[in-house]
C-alpha positions in Angstrom: 93.7 104.5 130.2 96.2 106.0 127.7 100.0 106.3 127.8 101.8 109.0 126.0 104.7 107.6 123.9 106.0 110.9 122.5 105.0 113.8 120.4 101.9 112.9 118.4 102.1 109.2 119.4 99.9 107.5 121.9 99.3 103.9 122.9 96.0 102.7 124.2 96.3 100.3 127.1 92.6 99.2 126.8 91.4 96.3 124.7 89.6 97.5 121.6 88.1 95.2 119.0 90.2 95.0 115.8 93.3 96.8 117.0 95.3 93.7 117.7 94.5 92.2 114.3 95.3 95.5 112.6 98.6 95.8 114.5 99.6 92.2 113.5 98.7 92.9 109.9 100.8 96.1 109.8 103.7 94.4 111.6 103.7 91.4 109.2 102.6 93.4 106.1 99.7 91.1 105.5 96.3 92.1 104.1 93.1 92.1 106.2 89.7 90.7 105.3 86.6 92.0 106.9 83.3 93.7 106.5 82.6 97.5 106.2 79.2 99.1 105.6 77.6 95.7 104.8 80.2 94.7 102.2 83.3 92.6 102.2 86.7 94.2 101.9 90.3 93.1 101.6 92.7 95.9 102.8 96.4 96.5 102.9 96.7 98.5 106.2 99.1 101.4 106.2 98.3 103.5 109.3 96.3 103.2 112.4 95.6 106.6 114.0 93.2 108.4 116.2 91.2 111.4 115.2 88.8 113.0 117.6 89.4 110.0 119.9 88.1 107.5 117.3 90.5 105.0 115.8 90.8 105.1 112.0 92.6 102.9 109.5 94.3 104.3 106.4 94.5 101.4 103.9 94.8 100.5 100.3 91.5 98.8 99.2 92.7 95.6 97.5 89.1 94.5 96.8 85.6 95.4 97.8 82.8 92.8 97.4 85.1 90.7 95.3 86.0 93.5 92.8 89.6 94.8 92.5 90.1 98.2 94.0 89.7 101.0 91.5 92.4 103.4 92.6 95.9 103.2 93.9 95.2 105.5 96.9 94.6 105.2 100.5 91.0 105.1 101.8 90.1 105.8 105.4 88.0 103.4 107.5 86.7 104.0 111.0 87.9 101.1 113.0 84.6 100.6 114.9 82.9 100.1 111.5 85.2 97.3 110.4 84.0 93.9 111.6 85.0 90.3 111.3 88.6 91.3 110.7 91.1 88.5 110.0 94.6 88.2 108.5 94.9 86.8 105.0 97.9 85.1 103.5 98.4 88.0 101.0 101.5 90.1 101.6 101.9 93.7 100.6 104.8 96.2 100.4 103.9 99.7 101.7 104.6 102.6 99.3 105.7 105.6 101.5 104.7 108.1 98.8 101.0 107.1 99.3 101.1 108.8 102.7 102.4 112.2 101.5 99.0 113.9 101.4 97.3 111.7 104.0 98.3 112.8 107.5 96.4 115.6 109.3 97.9 117.7 112.1 95.4 116.5 114.7 96.0 112.8 114.0 97.6 110.7 116.8 99.6 107.9 115.3 98.9 104.5 116.9 100.8 102.2 114.4 102.2 102.0 110.9 103.2 99.4 108.3 106.0 101.7 107.2 109.3 100.7 108.8 107.6 97.6 110.4 110.2 95.2 108.9 113.1 97.6 108.1 
């Protein structure tokens, strides 16, 4: 079941793995640790959105398999592919300019780290 919150914004009322942890990470601006495509990742989550009814996470990759992220850009992760998600103690400060080229007209925003503490 879904509830419309406004133009382009929708809130899922069902329980979906990972969403609560991602929402807490964005709200508190804390990084996430988890697994994606068989590797370990540490992510700074910026946006949670739905595209074609599949939740996606736009995040800065802080590290992948223990190596520091190569680029200061957002990567997109399909939320169903992220497993073993947990909050880390590492804080991050979102940079709004990183989102300028990211959003797509069909995206339905579910949550954002921008403005979470402002």
